C-alpha positions as CSV (number, residue, x, y, z in Angstrom):
1,M,-23.1,-249.0,124.5
2,R,-23.5,-245.5,123.1
3,V,-22.9,-244.9,119.4
4,L,-22.7,-241.6,117.6
5,G,-24.0,-241.9,114.0
6,V,-22.6,-239.5,111.4
7,D,-24.4,-239.0,108.1
8,P,-21.7,-236.9,106.3
9,G,-22.7,-233.9,104.2
10,L,-21.1,-230.6,103.5
11,T,-24.4,-228.5,103.9
12,R,-26.1,-230.8,106.4
13,C,-24.1,-233.3,108.4
14,G,-26.6,-235.5,110.4
15,V,-25.6,-236.6,113.9
16,G,-27.5,-238.9,116.2
17,V,-26.6,-240.7,119.4
18,V,-28.3,-243.9,120.4
19,E,-27.7,-246.2,123.5
20,G,-28.5,-249.8,123.7
21,S,-27.4,-253.3,122.8
22,I,-28.7,-256.4,121.0
23,G,-31.9,-257.7,122.7
24,R,-32.5,-254.5,124.7
25,P,-34.5,-251.5,123.9
26,L,-32.7,-248.7,122.1
27,T,-32.8,-245.1,123.4
28,M,-32.1,-241.9,121.5
29,V,-29.8,-239.7,123.4
30,D,-29.7,-236.8,121.1
31,V,-30.1,-235.9,117.4
32,G,-29.3,-233.0,115.2
33,V,-27.6,-231.5,112.2
34,V,-24.3,-229.6,111.8
35,R,-25.1,-227.0,109.1
36,T,-22.8,-224.9,107.0
37,G,-23.6,-222.1,104.6
38,T,-23.0,-222.6,100.9
39,D,-21.6,-219.0,100.7
40,L,-18.5,-220.0,102.8
41,P,-15.2,-221.2,101.3
42,I,-14.8,-224.9,101.5
43,E,-12.1,-224.7,104.2
44,Q,-14.4,-222.7,106.5
45,R,-17.3,-225.1,106.0
46,L,-15.0,-228.0,106.9
47,L,-13.8,-226.2,109.9
48,E,-17.3,-225.5,111.1
49,I,-18.2,-229.2,110.7
50,A,-15.1,-230.3,112.5
51,R,-15.9,-228.1,115.4
52,G,-19.5,-229.3,115.4
53,L,-18.4,-233.0,115.4
54,D,-16.0,-232.2,118.2
55,A,-18.8,-230.6,120.3
56,W,-21.1,-233.5,119.7
57,I,-18.4,-236.0,120.8
58,E,-17.6,-234.0,123.9
59,A,-21.2,-233.5,124.8
60,T,-22.3,-237.2,124.3
61,A,-19.1,-239.3,125.1
62,P,-19.8,-242.1,122.6
63,D,-18.3,-245.5,122.9
64,A,-18.1,-245.9,119.1
65,I,-18.7,-243.7,116.0
66,A,-20.5,-245.1,113.0
67,V,-20.0,-243.2,109.7
68,E,-21.8,-243.7,106.4
69,R,-19.3,-245.1,103.9
70,V,-19.0,-242.9,100.9
71,F,-20.3,-244.6,97.8
72,S,-20.1,-243.8,94.1
73,Q,-22.3,-241.1,92.9
74,T,-22.7,-239.5,89.5
75,N,-22.1,-236.1,91.0
76,V,-18.4,-235.9,91.7
77,R,-18.8,-232.6,93.6
78,T,-21.3,-234.1,96.0
79,V,-19.1,-237.2,96.6
80,M,-16.1,-235.1,97.2
81,G,-17.8,-233.0,100.0
82,T,-19.2,-236.2,101.6
83,A,-15.8,-237.8,101.6
84,Q,-14.2,-234.8,103.1
85,V,-16.7,-234.7,105.9
86,S,-16.3,-238.5,106.5
87,G,-12.6,-237.9,107.0
88,L,-13.3,-235.2,109.6
89,A,-15.5,-237.8,111.6
90,L,-12.7,-240.4,111.3
91,V,-10.0,-237.9,112.5
92,A,-12.2,-236.7,115.4
93,A,-12.7,-240.3,116.5
94,A,-9.1,-241.4,116.0
95,S,-7.8,-238.3,118.0
96,R,-9.8,-239.6,121.0
97,G,-9.2,-243.3,120.6
98,I,-12.9,-244.0,119.8
99,P,-13.5,-247.0,117.6
100,V,-15.0,-246.2,114.2
101,A,-17.1,-248.3,111.9
102,M,-18.2,-247.5,108.4
103,H,-21.5,-248.8,107.1
104,T,-22.8,-248.6,103.5
105,P,-26.2,-247.0,102.9
106,S,-27.7,-250.4,101.8
107,E,-26.3,-252.0,104.9
108,V,-27.9,-249.4,107.2
109,K,-31.2,-249.7,105.4
110,A,-31.2,-253.5,105.6
111,A,-30.4,-253.3,109.3
112,V,-33.2,-250.8,110.1
113,T,-35.9,-251.8,107.7
114,G,-35.1,-255.3,106.5
115,S,-34.5,-254.1,103.0
116,G,-31.4,-252.6,101.5
117,R,-33.5,-250.7,99.0
118,A,-35.7,-248.9,101.5
119,D,-36.4,-245.2,100.8
120,K,-35.8,-242.3,103.2
121,A,-39.4,-242.4,104.4
122,Q,-39.2,-246.0,105.3
123,V,-35.9,-245.5,107.2
124,G,-37.4,-242.5,109.1
125,A,-40.5,-244.5,110.0
126,M,-38.5,-247.4,111.3
127,V,-36.1,-245.2,113.2
128,T,-39.2,-243.5,114.8
129,R,-40.6,-246.9,115.8
130,L,-37.4,-248.5,117.0
131,L,-36.6,-245.5,119.2
132,R,-40.2,-245.0,120.3
133,L,-40.3,-241.4,119.1
134,T,-43.5,-239.4,118.6
135,E,-42.4,-238.2,115.2
136,A,-39.6,-238.9,112.7
137,P,-36.4,-236.8,113.2
138,K,-36.1,-234.0,110.6
139,P,-34.3,-233.4,108.3
140,A,-33.7,-236.9,106.9
141,D,-30.0,-236.5,107.5
142,A,-30.8,-236.6,111.3
143,A,-32.9,-239.7,110.9
144,D,-30.1,-241.3,108.8
145,A,-27.5,-240.6,111.5
146,L,-29.7,-242.4,114.0
147,A,-30.1,-245.3,111.6
148,L,-26.3,-245.5,111.3
149,A,-26.0,-245.7,115.1
150,I,-28.7,-248.4,115.3
151,C,-27.0,-250.3,112.5
152,H,-23.8,-250.2,114.4
153,L,-25.3,-251.3,117.7
154,W,-27.0,-254.3,116.0
155,R,-24.2,-255.3,113.5
156,G,-21.1,-253.8,115.1
157,A,-21.2,-256.1,118.1
158,A,-21.2,-259.2,115.9
159,T,-18.5,-257.8,113.6
160,N,-16.3,-257.0,116.7
161,R,-16.7,-260.6,118.0
162,I,-15.7,-262.0,114.6
163,Q,-12.7,-259.7,114.4
164,A,-11.7,-260.6,118.0
165,A,-12.0,-264.3,117.2
166,V,-9.9,-264.0,114.0
167,A,-7.3,-262.0,115.9
168,A,-7.2,-264.6,118.7
169,R,-6.8,-267.4,116.2
170,A,-4.0,-265.6,114.4
171,T,-2.1,-265.2,117.7
172,G,-2.8,-268.8,118.8
173,A,-4.9,-267.6,121.7
174,G,-8.0,-269.4,120.4
175,R,-6.4,-272.8,120.2
């Protein structure tokens, strides 16, 4: 399975693609950041990010997209930009019929490091180790995007099986 992880941000939107499955080695396909200038109007910044996400999806053909779930922050301006970029990722996936999963930052940290309170350095170090890279992806937004993809590969498969079982039971197919 190939997963595109998206760490939404208005100035730097981290993107990372990982292939693998539970019990098999993970492989980084590509990693990067879609950047926008702070001097541009918000609508232009969002358009650039939308185009960047579209290009990543077209170039890497993911089976699923994992997006960081926006969480409460004290800076409303920051959370608004993050939420807007998350929406772009959701629309890009939906328009292509690609399944989407949203993971909280603590869920991603726990999946990758074993602790939901890990710092960015710990996440970067574990991403580097898990993907057998020679150095941590930079900036941290790129490493975070890879961590999202890893989290989904490891947790998403189990979640999908649970959802399928619940749906089968609701329709009577599981009896």
